[in-house]
FIZAVO-568102 format. One line per 4 residues: number of its first residue (from 1); for each residue z, x, y of N, C-alpha, C, O. Coordinates in steps of 0.1 Angstrom, whole numbers. Atoms other than C-alpha are relative to their C-alpha. Layout:
% residues N
NUM = Z,X,Y,Z,X,Y,Z,X,Y,Z,X,Y  ...
***
This chain:
% residues 154
1 = 2,14,-3,-295,-63,-216,-1,-9,-12,-9,-19,-13  -1,8,11,-288,-77,-250,13,-7,-3,15,-14,-12  -13,5,3,-252,-85,-247,1,-15,4,-7,-21,11  -2,14,-2,-238,-120,-246,1,-4,15,-3,-15,19
5 = -1,2,-14,-232,-116,-209,-13,-3,7,-14,-11,17  13,1,-7,-269,-114,-200,-10,-11,-5,-19,-14,2  10,9,6,-286,-138,-223,-3,-13,8,-15,-16,9  2,12,-8,-281,-169,-202,-8,2,12,-17,-6,15
9 = 8,-3,-12,-295,-153,-171,-14,4,-3,-23,1,5  14,-3,4,-325,-139,-189,-8,-13,-3,-19,-14,1  7,13,2,-333,-175,-201,-2,-7,13,-13,-12,15  1,6,-13,-327,-188,-166,-12,5,7,-20,-2,13
13 = 11,-6,-7,-352,-163,-151,-13,-4,-7,-23,-6,0  12,4,7,-378,-171,-178,-4,-14,3,-15,-17,6  3,14,-3,-375,-208,-172,-4,-2,14,-13,-10,17  3,0,-14,-376,-203,-135,-15,4,2,-22,-2,10
17 = 14,-4,-1,-409,-184,-139,-10,-10,-5,-20,-12,1  8,11,6,-423,-211,-161,-2,-11,10,-13,-17,11  0,11,-10,-414,-237,-135,-9,4,12,-17,-4,17  8,-5,-11,-430,-216,-107,-15,0,-3,-23,-3,6
21 = 14,0,4,-462,-214,-127,-4,-14,-5,-15,-16,-10  2,14,3,-460,-252,-132,-3,-3,-15,-11,-11,-19  1,2,15,-457,-249,-170,12,-7,-6,13,-9,-18  -12,7,5,-423,-266,-172,5,-9,11,4,-6,23
25 = -7,9,-9,-405,-295,-156,-9,-4,12,-7,2,23  9,4,-11,-432,-311,-135,8,-10,9,7,-22,8  -9,7,-8,-406,-322,-109,-6,-6,12,-11,2,21  6,6,-12,-418,-347,-84,11,-3,10,9,-3,23
29 = -11,4,-9,-384,-358,-70,6,13,6,9,22,-1  -5,-11,-8,-372,-334,-43,14,4,-5,18,15,-5  -14,-2,4,-336,-339,-56,0,9,-13,8,18,-15  1,-8,13,-347,-325,-91,-4,14,3,1,23,-5
33 = 5,-14,-3,-363,-294,-75,12,9,3,10,21,2  -11,-8,-3,-329,-283,-64,11,-1,-10,23,2,-7  -10,1,11,-312,-289,-97,7,13,-3,2,24,1  -8,-11,3,-286,-265,-110,-7,9,-11,-2,21,-13
37 = 6,-7,10,-309,-253,-138,-4,14,4,-3,24,-4  5,-12,-4,-323,-225,-118,10,9,9,6,19,14  -10,-7,-8,-291,-214,-100,6,11,-9,8,9,-21  -6,-12,7,-276,-180,-110,13,-5,-7,21,-12,-1
41 = -12,3,9,-249,-183,-138,0,-15,-5,10,-19,-10  0,14,5,-259,-220,-145,-2,-1,-15,3,-10,-21  3,0,15,-272,-212,-180,9,10,-6,6,22,-6  -9,-9,7,-244,-197,-199,-6,4,-14,-14,-3,-19
45 = 4,-4,13,-249,-179,-231,4,-10,-11,-4,-12,-21  -4,11,9,-230,-207,-249,-11,-11,0,-14,-16,-10  10,10,-1,-256,-231,-236,-13,4,-7,-20,-4,-13  12,-5,7,-284,-209,-248,1,-1,-15,-8,-6,-22
49 = -2,1,14,-269,-208,-283,-1,-15,-4,-6,-18,-15  1,14,4,-265,-246,-283,-14,-5,0,-19,-12,-9  14,5,-1,-301,-252,-272,-8,6,-11,-16,0,-17  7,-7,10,-314,-226,-296,2,-6,-14,-7,-6,-22
53 = -3,6,13,-298,-244,-325,-3,-15,0,-1,-22,-10  3,15,-1,-309,-279,-313,-12,-3,-9,-20,6,-13  10,4,8,-333,-298,-334,-7,-13,5,0,-22,11  7,12,-3,-360,-325,-329,0,-9,-12,-5,-20,-10
57 = 2,8,12,-357,-338,-364,11,-11,-2,9,-20,-10  -10,11,0,-326,-360,-357,-7,-12,5,-10,-13,17  8,11,-4,-344,-393,-357,8,-9,10,1,-16,18  -7,8,-10,-316,-411,-338,0,6,14,-1,-1,24
61 = -1,-6,-13,-313,-386,-310,-5,15,-1,3,24,-1  6,-14,1,-337,-356,-311,3,7,13,4,2,24  -3,-9,-11,-328,-327,-288,12,-4,7,13,-3,20  -12,6,-7,-294,-342,-281,8,11,8,12,9,20
65 = -7,-11,-7,-278,-308,-272,-7,4,13,-1,6,23  8,-3,-11,-306,-300,-249,1,-10,11,2,-7,23  -1,11,-10,-305,-334,-232,14,1,7,14,-1,19  -13,0,-6,-268,-331,-226,1,12,10,7,10,21
69 = 0,-12,-10,-272,-296,-210,-8,-3,12,-4,1,23  8,3,-12,-300,-307,-188,6,-11,9,5,-10,21  -8,10,-8,-279,-337,-177,11,7,8,13,4,20  -11,-8,-7,-250,-313,-169,-6,8,12,1,10,22
73 = 6,-8,-10,-274,-292,-149,-9,-8,10,-16,-3,18  5,10,-9,-286,-323,-130,-16,-1,0,-22,-4,10  14,2,2,-322,-323,-143,-2,-14,-5,3,-18,-15  2,14,3,-334,-359,-143,-13,-3,-6,-15,-13,-14
77 = 14,2,5,-371,-356,-151,-4,11,-10,-5,23,-6  5,-9,9,-381,-339,-183,-6,-7,-12,-3,-19,-14  7,6,11,-403,-345,-213,5,7,-13,12,17,-13  -3,-7,13,-400,-337,-250,-7,14,-1,-1,23,-7
81 = 7,-13,0,-425,-309,-244,9,10,8,10,22,4  -9,-8,-7,-401,-295,-218,12,5,-8,15,17,-8  -12,-3,8,-372,-296,-242,-5,10,-11,3,19,-15  6,-9,10,-394,-279,-269,-2,14,6,2,24,0
85 = 2,-12,-7,-403,-252,-244,13,7,3,14,19,1  -13,-6,-3,-367,-246,-233,6,5,-12,12,16,-12  -6,-5,13,-355,-243,-269,-8,12,-5,-1,21,-9  8,-12,4,-384,-219,-276,4,12,8,5,23,2
89 = -4,-11,-8,-374,-197,-247,14,5,-4,16,17,-5  -13,-4,4,-338,-197,-258,0,8,-13,6,18,-15  2,-7,13,-348,-187,-294,-6,13,2,-2,23,-4  7,-13,-2,-371,-160,-281,10,11,6,10,22,2
93 = -10,-10,-6,-343,-144,-260,10,4,-10,14,15,-10  -10,-3,11,-319,-146,-289,-6,10,-10,0,20,-14  7,-9,9,-345,-130,-312,-2,14,7,0,24,0  1,-13,-8,-351,-103,-285,13,8,-1,12,20,-4
97 = -13,-7,1,-314,-95,-286,2,6,-14,7,17,-15  -1,-4,14,-315,-92,-324,-8,13,-2,-4,23,-8  9,-11,2,-345,-69,-324,3,12,8,1,24,3  -4,-11,-8,-334,-47,-296,13,7,-5,14,19,-6
101 = -12,-5,6,-300,-43,-312,-3,8,-13,1,19,-15  4,-7,12,-316,-34,-345,-8,13,2,-5,23,-5  8,-12,-4,-340,-9,-329,10,11,4,8,23,1  -9,-10,-5,-311,8,-312,9,6,-11,11,18,-12
105 = -8,-5,12,-290,10,-344,-8,9,-9,-3,19,-13  8,-8,8,-319,23,-364,-3,14,6,-3,24,-1  3,-13,-7,-327,50,-338,13,9,-2,11,21,-4  -12,-8,1,-291,61,-339,2,5,-14,6,17,-16
109 = -2,-4,14,-289,61,-377,-10,11,-4,-7,21,-10  10,-10,3,-322,81,-379,3,13,7,1,24,1  -3,-12,-7,-310,105,-353,12,8,-6,12,20,-7  -11,-6,7,-277,111,-371,-4,6,-13,1,17,-17
113 = 5,-5,12,-296,116,-403,11,3,-11,11,13,-18  -12,-1,9,-264,111,-423,0,-11,-11,-3,-22,-7  -1,11,10,-261,92,-456,13,-8,2,23,-2,7  -12,8,1,-236,64,-459,5,-5,14,17,-7,16
117 = -4,6,-13,-237,49,-424,2,-15,-2,-5,-22,-8  -4,15,1,-220,15,-422,-3,-7,14,1,-2,24  3,8,-12,-234,-11,-397,10,-12,0,10,-19,-10  -10,11,-1,-207,-35,-385,-4,-8,13,-5,-2,24
121 = 4,9,-12,-218,-64,-362,11,-9,3,16,-16,-5  -10,9,-5,-193,-82,-341,-3,-6,13,-15,-5,17  3,5,-13,-189,-98,-308,-5,-15,1,-6,-21,-9  4,14,-2,-200,-131,-293,-13,-4,-6,-15,-15,-11
125 = 13,3,6,-236,-128,-304,1,-4,-15,-5,-13,-19  -2,2,14,-225,-126,-340,7,-14,-2,4,-21,-12  -7,12,1,-201,-155,-335,-8,-13,3,-7,-23,-4  7,12,-5,-224,-179,-317,-14,-2,-6,-18,-14,-6
129 = 14,1,5,-258,-172,-333,0,1,-15,4,11,-21  -1,0,14,-261,-182,-369,-9,11,-6,-20,14,-2  7,-11,8,-272,-153,-392,-3,12,9,-11,21,4  3,-11,-8,-272,-128,-363,2,13,-7,-6,22,-8
133 = -4,-12,7,-254,-101,-383,-9,3,-12,-13,14,-14  9,-2,11,-276,-106,-414,-14,5,4,-20,14,-2  13,-3,-5,-308,-104,-394,0,14,6,-9,22,4  -1,-13,-6,-296,-73,-375,0,10,-11,-6,20,-11
137 = -2,-9,11,-286,-56,-408,-14,2,-7,-18,13,-9  12,-1,8,-319,-64,-426,-11,6,9,-19,14,4  10,-6,-9,-341,-55,-395,3,15,2,-6,23,2  -3,-14,-1,-322,-23,-390,-4,8,-12,-9,19,-11
141 = 3,-6,13,-326,-14,-426,-15,3,-1,-19,13,-7  15,-2,0,-364,-18,-422,-5,11,8,-15,17,6  4,-10,-10,-365,6,-393,6,14,-3,2,24,3  -7,-12,3,-343,33,-409,-10,9,-9,-18,3,-17
145 = 8,-9,8,-360,64,-424,1,-3,-15,12,-7,-20  0,4,14,-369,58,-461,11,7,-8,18,1,-17  -10,-7,7,-345,85,-473,14,-5,3,24,-1,-4  -13,5,-4,-316,68,-455,2,-15,-3,13,-20,-3
149 = -1,15,2,-324,31,-464,11,-4,-10,18,-13,-6  -10,5,10,-303,28,-495,14,5,3,24,1,-3  -13,-5,-4,-274,45,-477,6,-8,11,18,-6,14  -5,9,-10,-270,19,-450,7,-12,-6,1,-19,-14
153 = -7,12,5,-244,-8,-457,5,-8,11,7,-3,22  -6,8,-10,-230,-37,-439,14,-5,-4,21,-12,3
***
């Protein structure tokens, strides 16, 4: 459940749970309650990457990517706190993918117990998330047995 295919739906389920617990999008309008945000396949992994990279520091238009996506998903009522929460969830799910990938790679390398293992990171996660490969490599290296650490390369 770390592949590019699943990230969007994991975010959607987390946001849906936050909404059910009244921690996100205090929607009063009945129309907003049926918005596309919580429909299956509505939050694509590309949207997750865009929101995760969004910033509030742009003084002209903070959270512009998030606003655009919420508009596409027909959410009409949201606050800056909602946008911050949504971005935080997207970042957490992306970080989860990085750390689960790293743990799996380190386990495999430790199990092989062979010097000179090369870690190559590719795919959509690497393309869409800045520094994905670097973080996977450095995190994997931290989890590898000490005697194999210097033998892992990227």
